[in-house]
C-alpha positions in Angstrom: 0.1 0.1 -0.1 1.2 3.4 -1.1 1.8 6.2 1.7 1.8 9.8 0.6 3.4 12.2 3.1 1.5 15.3 3.0 3.6 18.7 3.6 1.4 21.5 2.1 -2.3 21.8 1.5 -2.2 21.9 -1.8 -1.4 18.5 -2.1 -4.1 17.1 -0.4 -6.2 18.6 -2.9 -4.0 16.7 -5.8 -4.5 13.6 -3.8 -7.9 13.7 -3.3 -8.4 14.5 -7.1 -6.4 11.3 -7.9 -8.5 9.2 -5.4 -12.2 10.5 -6.9 -10.8 10.3 -10.7 -9.8 6.8 -10.0 -11.9 5.2 -7.1 -9.4 4.9 -4.4 -9.7 4.8 -1.2 -8.0 6.6 1.4 -6.7 6.3 5.3 -6.1 9.4 7.1 -3.2 9.2 9.5 -0.9 11.1 11.6 1.8 9.3 13.6 -0.3 6.3 13.5 -0.2 6.6 17.1 -4.0 5.2 17.0 -3.9 3.4 13.8 -5.4 0.5 16.1 -8.3 2.1 17.2 -11.5 1.6 15.2 -12.5 -0.9 12.4 -9.7 -2.7 10.1 -10.1 -0.3 6.7 -9.6 -2.0 3.3 -7.7 1.0 1.5 -5.7 1.5 -1.3 -3.3 4.4 0.0 -2.6 6.3 3.0 -2.7 10.2 3.5 -0.1 11.1 6.2 -0.5 14.6 7.7 2.5 13.9 9.9 4.3 16.5 7.7 1.8 19.3 8.0 2.9 20.7 11.0 3.5 24.3 12.7 2.0 26.3 14.8 0.3 29.3 12.4 -1.2 31.7 15.2 -1.2 32.1 18.3 -2.1 35.1 20.4 -1.7 34.4 24.4 -3.8 37.6 25.1 -7.0 36.3 22.9 -6.7 32.8 24.3 -6.3 31.3 20.8 -4.3 29.6 18.3 -4.2 27.9 15.0 -1.9 25.2 14.0 -1.7 22.3 11.3 -3.2 19.4 12.1 0.2 17.4 12.2 1.4 19.4 15.0 2.5 17.0 18.2 0.4 17.8 21.0 3.5 18.0 23.0 4.8 20.8 20.9 1.6 22.9 21.4 1.8 22.1 25.2 5.2 23.5 25.4 4.4 26.7 23.7 1.6 27.2 25.8 3.1 26.7 28.9 5.8 29.4 28.1 3.2 31.8 28.3 1.5 30.4 31.1 -1.5 28.8 29.1 -2.9 25.4 28.4 -5.1 23.0 26.8 -7.6 22.7 29.5 -9.7 19.4 28.2 -6.1 17.5 29.0 -5.5 15.6 25.8 -5.0 11.9 26.5 -2.0 10.2 24.9 -3.2 6.6 23.9 0.0 5.8 22.1 1.3 3.2 25.0 -2.3 2.0 25.5 -2.2 1.2 22.2 1.4 0.0 21.9 2.9 2.9 20.4 5.8 5.1 22.0 4.4 8.3 23.8 4.5 11.7 22.8 3.5 11.2 19.0 -0.1 12.3 19.2 -1.3 15.2 16.9 -3.6 17.6 17.2 -6.0 16.1 14.4 -5.4 12.9 16.2 -6.9 14.8 19.4 -9.8 17.0 17.9 -11.0 14.7 14.9 -11.6 11.7 17.5 -12.7 14.3 20.0 -10.3 12.9 22.7 -10.5 14.4 26.2 -8.9 13.3 29.7 -9.9 13.7 33.2 -10.7 17.5 33.2 -13.6 17.1 30.5 -16.0 16.9 33.7 -15.3 20.7 34.1 -13.6 21.7 31.3 -15.6 20.0 28.3 -14.7 18.2 25.5 -11.8 18.7 22.9 -15.1 19.5 20.4 -15.9 22.6 23.0 -12.5 23.9 22.3 -12.5 23.6 18.9 -13.2 27.3 17.0 -12.4 26.6 13.5 -11.5 24.1 10.8 -9.9 24.3 7.6 -9.5 20.9 5.4 -11.0 19.3 2.3 -14.1 17.1 1.9 -14.3 13.9 0.3 -15.8 15.7 -2.6 -12.0 17.3 -3.1 -13.8 20.7 -2.3 -11.8 23.4 0.3 -13.7 24.3 3.4 -12.9 26.9 6.3 -15.6 27.0 9.3 -16.0 28.5 12.6 -14.0 31.7 13.9 -11.5 33.0 15.9 -13.9 33.5 19.0 -16.6 31.3 20.6 -20.0 32.9 19.8 -23.6 31.9 19.8 -24.8 31.2 16.0 -27.8 29.5 14.6 -26.8 26.8 11.8 -24.8 23.8 11.3 -21.9 23.6 13.4 -19.5 21.8 10.9 -16.8 21.9 13.9 -18.5 19.7 16.0 -19.6 17.6 13.1 -15.9 17.0 12.5 -15.0 16.5 15.9 -15.6 12.8 16.7 -16.1 11.7 12.9 -12.8 10.0 13.1 -11.9 11.5 9.7 -14.8 9.8 8.2 -16.3 13.1 6.7 -13.2 15.3 5.9 -9.7 15.9 5.9 -8.6 18.5 8.6 -5.8 20.3 7.7 -5.4 23.2 10.3 -7.2 24.0 13.5 -8.1 26.8 15.3 -8.8 26.2 19.3 -9.4 28.1 22.3 -6.8 28.1 25.2 -6.8 28.9 28.7 -4.6 30.3 31.6 -2.6 27.3 33.5 -3.5 27.0 37.0 -1.1 28.2 39.3 -1.6 25.3 41.9 -2.9 21.8 41.6 -3.8 19.5 44.6 -5.5 16.4 44.8 -7.6 15.4 47.6 -7.8 11.5 48.4 -10.2 9.5 50.3 -8.8 5.9 50.9 -10.9 2.8 51.9 -14.4 3.8 50.5 -16.7 1.2 48.5 -17.3 1.7 45.3 -20.8 2.4 45.8 -19.4 4.9 48.5 -16.9 6.3 46.2 -19.8 7.5 43.3 -21.4 9.3 46.2 -18.2 10.9 47.6 -17.5 12.3 43.6 -21.2 13.7 43.4 -21.2 15.5 46.4 -17.6 17.1 45.5 -18.9 17.8 42.3 -21.9 19.7 43.5 -20.3 21.4 46.3 -19.0 24.8 46.0 -15.3 23.9 46.0 -14.9 23.6 42.1 -13.8 19.9 41.8 -11.9 19.7 38.2 -11.6 15.8 38.2 -12.9 13.3 40.0 -11.7 9.3 40.1 -12.1 6.1 41.9 -9.4 3.5 41.9 -9.8 0.3 43.2 -6.5 -0.7 45.2 -4.9 -2.7 42.6 -5.1 0.2 40.0 -4.0 2.9 42.8 -0.9 0.7 43.5 -0.1 0.5 40.0 0.4 4.6 39.9 3.6 4.4 41.6 2.5 7.2 43.8 3.6 6.6 47.5 0.6 7.6 48.9 -1.3 5.1 46.8 0.9 2.2 47.3 -1.2 0.6 49.9 -4.1 -2.0 49.5 -6.9 0.5 49.9 -9.1 1.9 46.8 -9.1 5.6 46.5 -11.3 8.5 45.6 -9.3 11.3 44.0 -10.7 15.1 43.9 -8.4 17.1 41.5 -8.4 21.0 42.9 -6.7 23.8 40.8 -6.6 27.5 40.7 -5.2 30.3 42.4 -2.8 29.1 45.4 -5.2 30.3 48.2 -8.1 29.2 46.8 -6.7 25.7 46.5 -5.5 25.6 49.9 -9.0 26.9 51.5 -10.6 24.3 49.0 -8.3 21.5 49.7 -9.0 21.9 53.4 -12.4 22.4 53.0 -13.0 18.9 51.1 -10.6 16.8 53.4 -12.6 18.2 56.4 -16.1 17.3 54.5 -15.0 13.9 53.9 -13.0 12.9 57.0 -15.8 10.9 58.3 -15.9 8.5 55.1 -12.4 7.3 55.2 -8.7 8.1 55.6 -8.0 11.6 54.0 -4.9 12.5 52.5 -3.6 15.5 49.9 -1.2 15.0 47.0 0.9 18.6 46.3 1.6 19.6 42.7 4.3 17.2 41.4 2.2 13.8 42.2 -0.9 15.4 41.5 0.0 16.1 37.9 1.8 12.3 37.7 -1.6 11.0 39.0 -3.8 13.0 36.5 -1.7 12.0 33.4 -1.4 8.7 34.5 -5.6 8.3 34.5 -6.1 10.7 31.3 -3.5 8.5 29.3 -5.2 5.0 31.1 -1.8 4.0 31.5 -2.8 1.6 34.5 -3.5 -0.7 31.0 -0.6 -0.1 29.3 1.6 -2.6 30.8 0.0 -5.8 29.5 -0.8 -5.0 26.0 -2.8 -8.4 25.2 -5.6 -7.5 27.2 -8.9 -5.8 25.6 -9.6 -2.5 26.7 -12.9 -0.9 26.6 -14.1 2.8 26.9 -17.7 2.8 28.6 -19.9 6.0 29.0 -22.4 5.7 31.4 -24.8 7.5 33.8 -22.7 7.9 37.1 -25.5 6.8 39.5 -25.4 3.5 37.2 -21.6 2.6 37.5 -21.5 0.7 40.8 -24.5 -1.7 39.6 -22.7 -1.9 36.0 -19.3 -2.8 37.2 -20.9 -5.2 39.8 -22.5 -6.8 36.8 -20.1 -7.1 34.5 -17.4 -8.6 37.1 -19.6 -11.3 38.2 -19.9 -12.3 34.6 -16.3 -11.8 33.3 -13.5 -13.2 35.5 -10.4 -11.5 36.0 -11.2 -7.9 34.7 -9.6 -4.6 36.0 -11.5 -1.5 35.8 -11.0 2.1 37.3 -13.8 5.3 37.3 -13.0 8.5 35.9 -15.5 11.9 35.3 -16.7 11.2 38.8 -18.2 7.7 37.3 -19.4 8.6 34.2 -16.6 6.8 32.3 -15.6 3.1 33.2 -12.3 1.8 31.7 -12.2 -1.7 31.7 -9.7 -4.2 31.0 -10.7 -7.7 29.9 -8.0 -10.8 30.1 -7.2 -12.2 26.6 -9.1 -15.2 25.8 -12.2 -14.4 27.0 -15.0 -14.6 24.0 -15.2 -11.6 22.0 -13.8 -9.8 24.7 -16.8 -10.0 26.6 -18.5 -7.7 24.0 -22.0 -9.2 24.7 -21.6 -8.7 29.0 -20.2 -5.4 28.3 -23.3 -3.9 25.9 -25.9 -5.9 27.3 -25.5 -4.5 30.8 -25.5 -1.1 29.5 -29.4 -1.5 29.4 -29.7 1.4 26.8 -28.1 3.8 29.0 -24.4 4.6 27.7 -22.4 3.2 25.0 -19.2 0.9 25.0 -16.4 1.6 22.5 -13.5 -1.3 22.1 -10.4 1.0 22.3 -7.8 -2.0 21.9 -8.1 -5.6 20.7 -6.5 -7.4 18.2 -7.3 -7.0 14.6 -9.6 -10.0 13.9 -11.9 -9.2 16.8 -11.9 -5.5 15.9 -13.6 -7.3 12.3 -15.7 -9.9 14.5 -17.2 -6.9 16.7 -18.0 -3.5 16.1 -15.7 -1.4 17.7 -18.2 1.7 18.4 -21.6 1.4 20.0 -24.1 -0.1 17.5 -26.6 2.5 16.0 -29.9 2.0 15.9 -31.1 2.3 12.0 -32.4 5.5 12.2 -29.6 7.2 13.6 -27.6 4.9 11.5 -29.2 6.2 8.3 -28.9 9.8 9.4 -25.2 9.5 9.7 -25.0 8.1 6.4 -26.8 11.1 4.7 -24.4 13.5 6.6 -21.6 11.1 5.1 -23.4 11.3 2.0 -23.0 15.0 1.6 -19.3 15.5 2.5 -18.0 12.1 1.0 -20.5 10.6 -1.3 -17.9 7.7 -2.7 -16.7 7.0 0.9 -13.2 7.2 0.3 -12.0 8.9 3.6 -11.3 6.4 6.3 -13.7 4.1 4.6 -16.1 2.1 7.5 -13.4 3.0 10.4 -16.5 3.6 12.3 -19.5 1.8 11.1 -20.3 -0.4 7.8 -21.8 1.8 5.2 -25.6 2.0 5.2 -28.1 2.0 2.3 -29.9 5.2 2.3 
């Protein structure tokens, strides 16, 4: 299979015209750090955007940046840090989870799949920070959408449509996004020894309090120990609550939360370095990066349903590991190798219509046999296919990476 390394936008248009004229199907890639995510694709060539890199515009006073799609996320974060700013949705690095080196993720590889880390519950998803997109549709037509500021408008929001499309609608060549000031101080309140049910209640109470918790997670003892953080190397499960902002405010809110939860378990406080390490570890799903043979599920669910859901799948699937993020709204599950269909039936049946499950890591054969993305009902599937008809009528962009083509 031929690989085309793109270094300029006009090359994208030339390649699209060639593909359309010759009925060629294209895989859209960056550094291939997430090439194993989704359905295996039958394509004729790969269009690599890794060479389409660089920051095109950055205005710290306006909290806005524009960069090419192949720009490394690490490069963007370094540039922002030099001005005391950050990507507030804490983009995760799934490279090690998928058997690739860390640090290869690109901007396109974050915004197009709409990937967000632990801070999503407060900062919003990646798509909520996307202001504008430049690129080309599968028709070979150039487009530019969005603006340099967030504003309320009516009409079709193509930014929101592109984010989460996994490259099946358009090729994004550059992205404009908002940035935010970096927190002066970060602390984490830990509550040890709580049950799964109690953990969800604690995270709920923390988020509904006046103390502005920016992330909340629950780690069973086996996961807490894996972090390598000395305060978590015991045999107790732990709830983690992230507090960030100006130093005096952080100190006050941490003290208040420690007092609030001291009767529900042993409480402790992690300071800056350990806090950053912990939340990076959880956002990047590093607990499941060591054993690459297990199958990994990412499950979005109402937080109140999480305890019953975890107990149901744990009783049916032996040997699985899990932890909760997004205050219980996100359940990461590792299913041991050898369990039939990676536990697909159990994982999805127990959702009972509330939530969705994505198979993030599995062998190519498994990703052919079971749908990596939550199956759509027939109505939604036809709506999705009609949208794609408007942008990529010949289905040449990342064909069937998310779902099989549906007749409309």
